[in-house]
C-alpha positions as CSV (number, residue, x, y, z in Angstrom):
1,X,123.0,123.0,155.3
2,X,119.6,124.9,154.4
3,X,117.5,122.6,152.0
4,X,115.0,124.3,149.5
5,X,111.7,122.9,149.7
6,X,110.6,124.4,146.5
7,X,107.4,122.3,144.8
8,X,108.0,121.7,141.1
9,X,104.5,121.1,139.8
10,X,104.6,119.0,136.7
11,X,101.1,118.9,136.1
12,X,100.1,119.8,132.6
13,X,98.1,122.7,131.4
14,X,95.2,121.3,129.4
15,X,94.0,124.6,128.6
16,X,96.1,125.2,125.9
17,X,95.1,121.8,124.0
18,X,92.7,122.3,120.8
19,X,89.2,120.9,121.5
20,X,88.4,117.6,119.8
21,X,86.2,119.1,117.5
22,X,89.3,121.2,116.2
23,X,91.8,118.3,116.6
24,X,89.2,116.1,114.3
25,X,88.9,118.8,111.7
26,X,92.7,119.0,111.6
27,X,93.1,115.2,111.1
28,X,90.1,115.4,108.5
29,X,92.0,118.2,106.6
30,X,95.5,116.3,106.7
31,X,93.6,113.1,105.5
32,X,92.0,115.2,102.5
33,X,95.5,116.6,101.7
34,X,97.0,113.1,101.8
35,X,94.6,111.6,99.9
36,X,95.1,114.1,97.2
37,X,98.9,113.9,97.1
38,X,98.7,110.0,96.8
39,X,96.2,110.6,93.7
40,X,98.5,113.2,92.1
41,X,101.6,110.9,92.7
42,X,99.4,108.1,91.2
43,X,98.5,110.1,88.1
44,X,102.4,110.9,87.7
45,X,103.5,107.3,88.0
46,X,100.6,106.0,85.9
47,X,101.4,108.9,82.9
48,X,105.2,107.5,83.1
49,X,104.2,103.8,82.9
50,X,102.1,104.7,79.9
51,X,105.0,106.7,78.2
52,X,107.2,103.8,78.9
53,X,105.2,101.2,77.8
54,X,104.2,103.4,74.4
55,X,108.2,103.6,74.0
56,X,108.4,99.9,74.6
57,X,105.5,99.1,71.6
58,X,106.9,101.5,69.4
59,X,110.4,100.1,69.3
60,X,108.8,96.4,68.8
61,X,106.7,98.0,65.8
62,X,109.7,99.3,64.4
63,X,111.7,95.9,64.8
64,X,108.8,94.3,63.3
65,X,108.5,96.3,60.2
66,X,112.5,95.9,59.7
67,X,112.3,92.0,60.3
68,X,112.9,90.1,56.9
69,X,110.9,87.4,58.2
70,X,107.0,87.6,57.5
71,X,106.2,85.5,60.7
72,X,108.4,87.4,63.1
73,X,107.0,90.7,61.8
74,X,103.4,89.2,62.4
75,X,104.0,88.1,65.9
76,X,105.8,91.3,67.0
77,X,102.9,93.4,65.5
78,X,100.5,91.1,67.2
79,X,102.2,91.4,70.6
80,X,102.4,95.1,70.4
81,X,98.9,95.3,69.5
82,X,98.0,93.5,72.6
83,X,100.1,95.4,74.8
84,X,98.6,98.6,73.5
85,X,95.0,97.2,73.8
86,X,95.7,95.7,77.5
87,X,97.7,98.6,78.8
88,X,94.6,101.1,77.5
89,X,92.2,99.0,79.4
90,X,94.3,98.7,82.4
91,X,95.4,102.8,82.4
92,X,91.5,103.6,82.0
93,X,90.6,101.5,85.1
94,X,93.3,103.0,86.9
95,X,92.8,106.5,86.2
96,X,88.9,105.9,86.8
97,X,89.8,104.8,90.1
98,X,92.2,107.7,90.9
99,X,89.6,110.5,89.8
């Protein structure tokens, strides 16, 4: 039986790899795109949060105005104003961080 002594070289060809500068630039570009995507997702989530919270406040205000008890109406209205003011501050701070 004849055996073949064919040598299979498994040495990698490093000439096809990008330089360190090119690789760094690609990573930097990828990071910038990731940051922009994260900011966009954060803004969308913040918009949805504000919309949902506004619906809740509108409902609470509507219930407060329909109440026959003066103190229930006053408490619900005060709570709605508190939630609105607090969420406005929170939302503005979050938007400032995202921009």
